[in-house]
BANU-836511 format. One record per residue (C-alpha): x, y, z; residue number from 1. Coordinates in nm, 3 decimals, decimal comma, padded with zeros to 5 digits. Each point is the difference from the previous one (the first is absolute). Example, Ala and Ser with C-alpha at 12.3 -4.5 7.8 and 13.67 -1.06 7.14 Angstrom:
<pts>
+---------+---------+---------+-----+
!      xx !      yy !      zz ! seq !
+---------+---------+---------+-----+
!  01,230 ! -00,450 !  00,780 !   1 !
!  00,137 !  00,344 ! -00,066 !   2 !
+---------+---------+---------+-----+
</pts>
This chain:
<pts>
+---------+---------+---------+-----+
!      xx !      yy !      zz ! seq !
+---------+---------+---------+-----+
!  04,791 !  02,052 ! -08,278 !   1 !
!  00,090 ! -00,304 !  00,228 !   2 !
! -00,005 ! -00,219 ! -00,310 !   3 !
!  00,253 !  00,226 ! -00,167 !   4 !
!  00,224 !  00,007 !  00,305 !   5 !
! -00,020 ! -00,373 !  00,071 !   6 !
!  00,294 ! -00,102 ! -00,218 !   7 !
!  00,226 !  00,261 !  00,152 !   8 !
! -00,101 ! -00,100 !  00,355 !   9 !
!  00,086 ! -00,356 ! -00,087 !  10 !
!  00,343 !  00,096 ! -00,124 !  11 !
!  00,065 !  00,197 !  00,315 !  12 !
! -00,100 ! -00,298 !  00,219 !  13 !
!  00,228 ! -00,233 ! -00,198 !  14 !
!  00,283 !  00,246 !  00,025 !  15 !
! -00,048 !  00,015 !  00,374 !  16 !
!  00,029 ! -00,380 !  00,025 !  17 !
!  00,313 !  00,009 ! -00,221 !  18 !
!  00,155 !  00,254 !  00,234 !  19 !
! -00,018 ! -00,226 !  00,312 !  20 !
!  00,302 !  00,076 !  00,221 !  21 !
!  00,270 ! -00,243 !  00,112 !  22 !
!  00,149 !  00,080 !  00,345 !  23 !
!  00,312 ! -00,186 !  00,123 !  24 !
!  00,051 ! -00,046 !  00,374 !  25 !
!  00,320 ! -00,124 !  00,162 !  26 !
!  00,060 ! -00,144 !  00,351 !  27 !
!  00,241 !  00,292 !  00,068 !  28 !
! -00,259 !  00,260 ! -00,094 !  29 !
!  00,201 !  00,133 ! -00,292 !  30 !
! -00,269 ! -00,070 ! -00,266 !  31 !
! -00,289 !  00,215 ! -00,127 !  32 !
! -00,158 ! -00,013 !  00,347 !  33 !
!  00,160 ! -00,069 !  00,338 !  34 !
! -00,233 ! -00,289 !  00,093 !  35 !
! -00,257 ! -00,228 ! -00,164 !  36 !
! -00,291 !  00,167 !  00,175 !  37 !
!  00,113 !  00,343 ! -00,120 !  38 !
!  00,000 ! -00,133 ! -00,361 !  39 !
! -00,348 ! -00,144 !  00,058 !  40 !
! -00,131 !  00,328 !  00,129 !  41 !
!  00,131 !  00,184 ! -00,306 !  42 !
! -00,115 ! -00,260 ! -00,256 !  43 !
! -00,311 !  00,030 ! -00,216 !  44 !
! -00,207 ! -00,284 ! -00,145 !  45 !
!  00,204 ! -00,197 ! -00,250 !  46 !
!  00,338 !  00,091 !  00,137 !  47 !
!  00,273 ! -00,247 !  00,079 !  48 !
!  00,221 ! -00,006 !  00,310 !  49 !
!  00,316 ! -00,202 ! -00,057 !  50 !
!  00,215 ! -00,120 !  00,285 !  51 !
!  00,374 ! -00,060 ! -00,051 !  52 !
!  00,193 ! -00,287 !  00,150 !  53 !
!  00,056 ! -00,004 !  00,379 !  54 !
! -00,189 ! -00,014 !  00,326 !  55 !
! -00,273 !  00,255 !  00,071 !  56 !
! -00,088 !  00,057 !  00,370 !  57 !
! -00,098 !  00,263 !  00,252 !  58 !
! -00,260 !  00,284 ! -00,017 !  59 !
! -00,134 !  00,063 ! -00,342 !  60 !
!  00,103 ! -00,343 ! -00,126 !  61 !
! -00,221 ! -00,209 !  00,225 !  62 !
! -00,366 !  00,025 !  00,097 !  63 !
! -00,062 !  00,112 ! -00,354 !  64 !
! -00,344 !  00,127 ! -00,123 !  65 !
! -00,071 !  00,015 ! -00,378 !  66 !
! -00,292 !  00,234 !  00,091 !  67 !
! -00,225 ! -00,149 ! -00,268 !  68 !
!  00,218 !  00,096 ! -00,292 !  69 !
!  00,016 ! -00,207 ! -00,322 !  70 !
!  00,381 ! -00,021 ! -00,003 !  71 !
!  00,271 ! -00,263 ! -00,038 !  72 !
!  00,258 ! -00,049 !  00,271 !  73 !
!  00,270 ! -00,229 ! -00,130 !  74 !
!  00,359 ! -00,100 !  00,028 !  75 !
!  00,264 !  00,039 ! -00,270 !  76 !
!  00,151 ! -00,348 !  00,041 !  77 !
! -00,238 ! -00,229 !  00,185 !  78 !
! -00,084 ! -00,101 !  00,351 !  79 !
!  00,338 ! -00,139 !  00,106 !  80 !
!  00,173 !  00,329 ! -00,089 !  81 !
! -00,257 !  00,244 !  00,139 !  82 !
! -00,125 ! -00,057 !  00,357 !  83 !
! -00,229 !  00,183 !  00,242 !  84 !
!  00,118 ! -00,114 !  00,351 !  85 !
! -00,226 !  00,045 !  00,296 !  86 !
!  00,272 ! -00,090 !  00,245 !  87 !
! -00,258 ! -00,208 !  00,199 !  88 !
! -00,169 !  00,330 !  00,093 !  89 !
! -00,197 !  00,144 ! -00,292 !  90 !
! -00,262 ! -00,082 ! -00,262 !  91 !
!  00,088 !  00,072 ! -00,365 !  92 !
! -00,338 !  00,097 ! -00,157 !  93 !
! -00,345 !  00,098 !  00,121 !  94 !
! -00,232 ! -00,005 ! -00,308 !  95 !
! -00,345 !  00,125 !  00,091 !  96 !
! -00,134 !  00,265 ! -00,240 !  97 !
! -00,177 ! -00,199 ! -00,269 !  98 !
!  00,319 ! -00,069 ! -00,199 !  99 !
! -00,067 ! -00,196 ! -00,323 ! 100 !
!  00,203 ! -00,240 ! -00,215 ! 101 !
!  00,156 !  00,307 ! -00,152 ! 102 !
!  00,174 !  00,046 !  00,333 ! 103 !
!  00,290 ! -00,233 ! -00,040 ! 104 !
!  00,289 ! -00,117 !  00,221 ! 105 !
!  00,258 ! -00,194 ! -00,189 ! 106 !
!  00,340 ! -00,162 !  00,055 ! 107 !
!  00,063 !  00,099 !  00,362 ! 108 !
!  00,121 ! -00,216 !  00,291 ! 109 !
! -00,169 !  00,048 !  00,335 ! 110 !
!  00,221 ! -00,126 !  00,284 ! 111 !
! -00,054 ! -00,010 !  00,376 ! 112 !
! -00,311 !  00,209 ! -00,005 ! 113 !
! -00,211 !  00,001 !  00,312 ! 114 !
! -00,352 !  00,105 !  00,109 ! 115 !
! -00,306 ! -00,112 !  00,199 ! 116 !
! -00,124 ! -00,138 ! -00,331 ! 117 !
!  00,116 !  00,012 ! -00,362 ! 118 !
!  00,365 !  00,061 !  00,070 ! 119 !
!  00,094 !  00,095 ! -00,359 ! 120 !
! -00,346 !  00,101 ! -00,127 ! 121 !
! -00,318 !  00,090 !  00,185 ! 122 !
! -00,281 !  00,032 ! -00,266 ! 123 !
! -00,346 !  00,142 !  00,071 ! 124 !
! -00,256 !  00,011 ! -00,278 ! 125 !
!  00,263 !  00,034 ! -00,272 ! 126 !
!  00,105 ! -00,207 ! -00,301 ! 127 !
!  00,370 !  00,065 ! -00,092 ! 128 !
!  00,206 ! -00,210 ! -00,229 ! 129 !
!  00,311 ! -00,145 !  00,170 ! 130 !
!  00,243 ! -00,171 ! -00,238 ! 131 !
!  00,338 ! -00,177 !  00,038 ! 132 !
!  00,050 !  00,095 !  00,367 ! 133 !
!  00,165 ! -00,201 !  00,274 ! 134 !
! -00,138 !  00,003 !  00,359 ! 135 !
!  00,257 ! -00,141 !  00,235 ! 136 !
!  00,028 ! -00,041 !  00,375 ! 137 !
! -00,300 !  00,223 !  00,059 ! 138 !
! -00,191 ! -00,048 !  00,331 ! 139 !
! -00,317 !  00,115 !  00,176 ! 140 !
! -00,149 ! -00,021 !  00,344 ! 141 !
! -00,355 ! -00,076 ! -00,136 ! 142 !
! -00,087 ! -00,102 ! -00,355 ! 143 !
!  00,175 !  00,001 ! -00,339 ! 144 !
!  00,375 ! -00,038 !  00,032 ! 145 !
!  00,068 !  00,184 ! -00,322 ! 146 !
! -00,334 !  00,127 ! -00,129 ! 147 !
! -00,340 !  00,058 !  00,160 ! 148 !
! -00,303 !  00,074 ! -00,229 ! 149 !
! -00,331 !  00,148 !  00,121 ! 150 !
! -00,214 !  00,043 ! -00,313 ! 151 !
!  00,102 !  00,072 ! -00,361 ! 152 !
!  00,138 ! -00,224 ! -00,267 ! 153 !
!  00,377 !  00,034 ! -00,006 ! 154 !
!  00,200 ! -00,213 ! -00,238 ! 155 !
!  00,337 ! -00,159 !  00,076 ! 156 !
!  00,210 ! -00,129 ! -00,291 ! 157 !
!  00,326 ! -00,196 !  00,021 ! 158 !
!  00,059 !  00,096 !  00,362 ! 159 !
!  00,195 ! -00,202 !  00,260 ! 160 !
! -00,088 ! -00,023 !  00,366 ! 161 !
!  00,290 ! -00,143 !  00,195 ! 162 !
!  00,010 ! -00,080 !  00,373 ! 163 !
! -00,267 !  00,244 !  00,101 ! 164 !
! -00,168 ! -00,053 !  00,337 ! 165 !
! -00,317 !  00,086 !  00,193 ! 166 !
! -00,082 ! -00,047 !  00,364 ! 167 !
! -00,363 ! -00,015 ! -00,119 ! 168 !
! -00,143 ! -00,125 ! -00,341 ! 169 !
!  00,163 !  00,006 ! -00,345 ! 170 !
!  00,382 ! -00,031 !  00,020 ! 171 !
!  00,034 !  00,184 ! -00,327 ! 172 !
! -00,345 !  00,133 ! -00,096 ! 173 !
! -00,331 !  00,064 !  00,182 ! 174 !
! -00,321 !  00,107 ! -00,181 ! 175 !
! -00,352 !  00,072 !  00,131 ! 176 !
! -00,295 !  00,233 ! -00,051 ! 177 !
! -00,099 ! -00,131 ! -00,346 ! 178 !
!  00,343 !  00,060 ! -00,141 ! 179 !
!  00,056 ! -00,152 ! -00,347 ! 180 !
!  00,377 ! -00,026 ! -00,056 ! 181 !
!  00,148 ! -00,181 ! -00,304 ! 182 !
!  00,341 ! -00,168 !  00,044 ! 183 !
!  00,177 ! -00,122 ! -00,309 ! 184 !
!  00,332 ! -00,191 ! -00,014 ! 185 !
!  00,103 !  00,089 !  00,354 ! 186 !
!  00,209 ! -00,207 !  00,238 ! 187 !
! -00,053 ! -00,047 !  00,373 ! 188 !
!  00,289 ! -00,170 !  00,179 ! 189 !
!  00,085 ! -00,043 !  00,366 ! 190 !
! -00,287 !  00,223 !  00,129 ! 191 !
! -00,148 ! -00,069 !  00,341 ! 192 !
! -00,313 !  00,091 !  00,197 ! 193 !
! -00,065 ! -00,087 !  00,364 ! 194 !
! -00,372 ! -00,026 ! -00,089 ! 195 !
! -00,157 ! -00,135 ! -00,322 ! 196 !
!  00,140 !  00,082 ! -00,341 ! 197 !
!  00,376 ! -00,063 ! -00,017 ! 198 !
!  00,020 !  00,201 ! -00,322 ! 199 !
! -00,355 !  00,135 ! -00,066 ! 200 !
! -00,303 !  00,052 !  00,215 ! 201 !
! -00,323 !  00,084 ! -00,182 ! 202 !
! -00,321 !  00,107 !  00,173 ! 203 !
! -00,324 !  00,080 ! -00,178 ! 204 !
!  00,192 !  00,095 ! -00,311 ! 205 !
!  00,007 ! -00,143 ! -00,356 ! 206 !
!  00,359 ! -00,070 ! -00,086 ! 207 !
!  00,145 ! -00,128 ! -00,328 ! 208 !
!  00,352 ! -00,178 ! -00,013 ! 209 !
!  00,162 ! -00,101 ! -00,325 ! 210 !
!  00,346 ! -00,154 ! -00,047 ! 211 !
!  00,113 !  00,051 !  00,354 ! 212 !
!  00,246 ! -00,215 !  00,204 ! 213 !
! -00,028 ! -00,060 !  00,371 ! 214 !
!  00,287 ! -00,178 !  00,170 ! 215 !
!  00,106 ! -00,055 !  00,359 ! 216 !
! -00,272 !  00,226 !  00,152 ! 217 !
! -00,136 ! -00,069 !  00,347 ! 218 !
! -00,321 !  00,093 !  00,182 ! 219 !
! -00,212 ! -00,145 !  00,283 ! 220 !
! -00,264 ! -00,088 ! -00,264 ! 221 !
!  00,056 !  00,031 ! -00,373 ! 222 !
!  00,382 ! -00,021 ! -00,045 ! 223 !
! -00,030 !  00,197 ! -00,327 ! 224 !
! -00,358 !  00,131 ! -00,003 ! 225 !
! -00,280 !  00,036 !  00,248 ! 226 !
! -00,345 !  00,088 ! -00,143 ! 227 !
! -00,286 !  00,128 !  00,213 ! 228 !
! -00,349 !  00,003 ! -00,143 ! 229 !
!  00,044 !  00,092 ! -00,368 ! 230 !
!  00,101 ! -00,150 ! -00,330 ! 231 !
!  00,355 ! -00,022 ! -00,126 ! 232 !
!  00,121 ! -00,083 ! -00,347 ! 233 !
!  00,347 ! -00,164 ! -00,024 ! 234 !
!  00,135 ! -00,083 ! -00,342 ! 235 !
!  00,337 ! -00,150 ! -00,108 ! 236 !
!  00,143 !  00,045 !  00,354 ! 237 !
!  00,257 ! -00,217 !  00,174 ! 238 !
!  00,001 ! -00,086 !  00,374 ! 239 !
!  00,308 ! -00,177 !  00,135 ! 240 !
!  00,127 ! -00,074 !  00,347 ! 241 !
! -00,240 !  00,229 !  00,178 ! 242 !
! -00,106 ! -00,097 !  00,352 ! 243 !
! -00,285 !  00,066 !  00,249 ! 244 !
! -00,210 ! -00,176 !  00,265 ! 245 !
! -00,282 ! -00,042 ! -00,246 ! 246 !
!  00,004 !  00,063 ! -00,375 ! 247 !
!  00,367 ! -00,008 ! -00,059 ! 248 !
! -00,058 !  00,179 ! -00,335 ! 249 !
! -00,352 !  00,141 !  00,019 ! 250 !
! -00,251 !  00,036 !  00,284 ! 251 !
! -00,363 !  00,106 ! -00,073 ! 252 !
! -00,259 !  00,079 !  00,269 ! 253 !
! -00,361 !  00,111 ! -00,007 ! 254 !
! -00,297 ! -00,094 ! -00,214 ! 255 !
!  00,081 !  00,276 ! -00,252 ! 256 !
!  00,359 ! -00,120 ! -00,048 ! 257 !
!  00,037 ! -00,162 ! -00,338 ! 258 !
!  00,355 ! -00,040 ! -00,149 ! 259 !
!  00,020 ! -00,087 ! -00,367 ! 260 !
!  00,332 ! -00,164 ! -00,069 ! 261 !
!  00,092 ! -00,051 ! -00,365 ! 262 !
!  00,321 ! -00,140 ! -00,148 ! 263 !
!  00,188 !  00,016 !  00,319 ! 264 !
!  00,278 ! -00,213 !  00,152 ! 265 !
!  00,005 ! -00,068 !  00,379 ! 266 !
!  00,293 ! -00,205 !  00,107 ! 267 !
!  00,186 ! -00,089 !  00,327 ! 268 !
! -00,215 !  00,220 !  00,215 ! 269 !
!  00,004 ! -00,085 !  00,368 ! 270 !
! -00,273 !  00,010 !  00,264 ! 271 !
!  00,112 ! -00,051 !  00,357 ! 272 !
! -00,324 ! -00,193 !  00,083 ! 273 !
! -00,053 ! -00,173 ! -00,338 ! 274 !
! -00,283 !  00,231 ! -00,091 ! 275 !
!  00,063 !  00,006 ! -00,368 ! 276 !
!  00,142 !  00,223 ! -00,272 ! 277 !
! -00,339 !  00,166 ! -00,035 ! 278 !
! -00,225 !  00,037 !  00,306 ! 279 !
! -00,370 !  00,075 ! -00,041 ! 280 !
! -00,175 !  00,112 !  00,309 ! 281 !
! -00,338 !  00,139 !  00,115 ! 282 !
! -00,198 ! -00,103 ! -00,311 ! 283 !
!  00,243 !  00,135 ! -00,254 ! 284 !
!  00,022 ! -00,146 ! -00,352 ! 285 !
!  00,299 ! -00,082 ! -00,221 ! 286 !
!  00,013 ! -00,044 ! -00,376 ! 287 !
!  00,314 ! -00,146 ! -00,153 ! 288 !
!  00,068 ! -00,042 ! -00,370 ! 289 !
!  00,316 ! -00,139 ! -00,175 ! 290 !
!  00,196 !  00,017 !  00,326 ! 291 !
!  00,276 ! -00,219 !  00,161 ! 292 !
!  00,011 ! -00,067 !  00,374 ! 293 !
!  00,299 ! -00,224 !  00,090 ! 294 !
!  00,238 ! -00,095 !  00,273 ! 295 !
! -00,177 !  00,199 !  00,272 ! 296 !
! -00,070 ! -00,102 !  00,361 ! 297 !
! -00,353 ! -00,088 !  00,080 ! 298 !
! -00,283 ! -00,011 ! -00,256 ! 299 !
!  00,013 !  00,189 ! -00,322 ! 300 !
! -00,313 !  00,185 !  00,108 ! 301 !
! -00,131 ! -00,009 !  00,364 ! 302 !
! -00,367 !  00,061 !  00,057 ! 303 !
! -00,131 !  00,046 !  00,358 ! 304 !
! -00,334 ! -00,150 ! -00,091 ! 305 !
! -00,198 !  00,317 !  00,058 ! 306 !
! -00,153 ! -00,011 ! -00,342 ! 307 !
!  00,318 !  00,068 ! -00,194 ! 308 !
! -00,003 ! -00,100 ! -00,371 ! 309 !
!  00,304 ! -00,072 ! -00,204 ! 310 !
! -00,018 ! -00,067 ! -00,378 ! 311 !
!  00,284 ! -00,131 ! -00,218 ! 312 !
!  00,030 !  00,007 ! -00,376 ! 313 !
!  00,306 ! -00,139 ! -00,175 ! 314 !
!  00,212 !  00,001 !  00,309 ! 315 !
!  00,290 ! -00,222 !  00,107 ! 316 !
!  00,029 ! -00,091 !  00,367 ! 317 !
!  00,312 ! -00,190 !  00,072 ! 318 !
!  00,202 ! -00,135 !  00,298 ! 319 !
! -00,146 !  00,218 !  00,273 ! 320 !
!  00,070 ! -00,144 !  00,345 ! 321 !
! -00,365 ! -00,072 !  00,100 ! 322 !
! -00,100 ! -00,126 ! -00,342 ! 323 !
! -00,126 !  00,152 ! -00,321 ! 324 !
! -00,347 ! -00,067 ! -00,119 ! 325 !
! -00,158 ! -00,048 !  00,341 ! 326 !
! -00,276 !  00,110 !  00,244 ! 327 !
! -00,279 !  00,207 ! -00,157 ! 328 !
!  00,160 !  00,022 ! -00,344 ! 329 !
!  00,109 ! -00,369 ! -00,036 ! 330 !
! -00,272 ! -00,053 ! -00,256 ! 331 !
!  00,141 !  00,266 ! -00,231 ! 332 !
!  00,309 ! -00,209 ! -00,083 ! 333 !
!  00,003 ! -00,099 ! -00,371 ! 334 !
! -00,296 !  00,226 ! -00,071 ! 335 !
!  00,011 !  00,334 ! -00,186 ! 336 !
!  00,360 ! -00,070 ! -00,101 ! 337 !
!  00,132 ! -00,043 !  00,359 ! 338 !
!  00,305 ! -00,215 !  00,041 ! 339 !
!  00,262 ! -00,129 !  00,251 ! 340 !
!  00,334 ! -00,032 ! -00,160 ! 341 !
!  00,353 !  00,124 !  00,047 ! 342 !
!  00,007 !  00,348 ! -00,162 ! 343 !
!  00,372 ! -00,032 ! -00,075 ! 344 !
!  00,083 !  00,346 !  00,127 ! 345 !
!  00,342 !  00,149 ! -00,076 ! 346 !
!  00,116 !  00,112 !  00,353 ! 347 !
!  00,332 !  00,119 ! -00,144 ! 348 !
! -00,199 !  00,290 ! -00,167 ! 349 !
! -00,119 !  00,147 !  00,336 ! 350 !
! -00,176 !  00,227 !  00,065 ! 351 !
! -00,151 ! -00,083 ! -00,335 ! 352 !
! -00,132 ! -00,361 ! -00,013 ! 353 !
!  00,011 ! -00,106 ! -00,352 ! 354 !
! -00,113 ! -00,354 ! -00,094 ! 355 !
!  00,169 ! -00,276 ! -00,203 ! 356 !
! -00,120 ! -00,059 ! -00,357 ! 357 !
! -00,137 ! -00,340 !  00,104 ! 358 !
! -00,189 !  00,142 !  00,300 ! 359 !
! -00,369 ! -00,095 !  00,021 ! 360 !
! -00,062 !  00,370 !  00,063 ! 361 !
!  00,131 !  00,100 ! -00,344 ! 362 !
! -00,260 !  00,078 ! -00,259 ! 363 !
! -00,063 ! -00,282 ! -00,258 ! 364 !
! -00,232 !  00,123 ! -00,265 ! 365 !
! -00,051 ! -00,361 ! -00,117 ! 366 !
! -00,192 ! -00,059 !  00,321 ! 367 !
!  00,238 ! -00,281 !  00,112 ! 368 !
!  00,043 !  00,173 !  00,346 ! 369 !
! -00,122 !  00,352 !  00,050 ! 370 !
! -00,114 !  00,246 ! -00,261 ! 371 !
!  00,113 !  00,309 !  00,192 ! 372 !
!  00,291 !  00,081 !  00,234 ! 373 !
! -00,039 ! -00,096 !  00,364 ! 374 !
!  00,199 !  00,225 !  00,238 ! 375 !
!  00,159 !  00,342 ! -00,034 ! 376 !
!  00,301 ! -00,087 ! -00,208 ! 377 !
!  00,036 ! -00,162 ! -00,339 ! 378 !
!  00,264 ! -00,235 ! -00,128 ! 379 !
!  00,344 !  00,171 !  00,018 ! 380 !
!  00,110 !  00,087 ! -00,349 ! 381 !
!  00,344 ! -00,152 ! -00,089 ! 382 !
!  00,175 ! -00,065 ! -00,327 ! 383 !
! -00,171 ! -00,343 ! -00,011 ! 384 !
! -00,347 !  00,133 !  00,069 ! 385 !
!  00,000 !  00,303 ! -00,224 ! 386 !
+---------+---------+---------+-----+
</pts>
């Protein structure tokens, strides 16, 4: 009997998915539901809540709880047109009921949100997908100026974190408790932490960053990123004009800390005590491949001589104030494809840092210089290079 009914049950299930509802919410309360939370409460799995242009604030539009539902909350016209404003008083989202990647937040601006931690989003053991959102001028008293993650594997795509602050760790984002967030093509600019991690603070959590840009962030240690006792994968990321007491771009501490840095560009980062663009402390290890470190104060990588190990493959260290191929890694120069040569960066393309066609970091399949790209950005395509 069940075999006979199976095709009909499948049709019913597919029909149910096709009938997912779309609810429209307006800042004035004149939509399908008066507030965002009221729409969330009414929604079923698969439904979409769409926010019109304007500023959402006040009860029912802040301190939002998706209550574990697999729904999409999105704007109609992007994060500059649709804003949730915390007025320096309220958090925007608390996500804590095992939400999955099918729980999506898209195209919303979060402005002036506030909390003890995670001013815009406080995430506990949940894995939502957050796409094309702006987090601006959010602030916390403890950790995670915009987002704080305690477990789960949330994904952030094409988001911007602008001028967010923390009186503790992680000016923009804080993660701990074996969290495994993935950040892709995100920007962190002008964020600040009084303690380590001007933009990101990572503790005992495996984090993966791809195609992200960190600019003008500041922390006591780790102007862009501070890593405590875990591995970190950073691919095709750019670090420019970040600042800290140690590790103006990246600080790593603890014997389990092991950043893997691949095809990245670290330029003009500033350490107040000349402690390097990357700072390895407490027996941590660093692995760099096809990466540029140039024009930074101090050493390219500073090791505190507590057993730290740094390994370079096909990297270009150039014009750093305390020297380039020096100290414990001096013998890696001109080995494994490592070079010291002007990368010929196009600073007019900031925050992107394209390279000139004649750059030694440009790939040369004939083997005359390097077979593969060094750095995060390729040669800029112009009419002459196409």
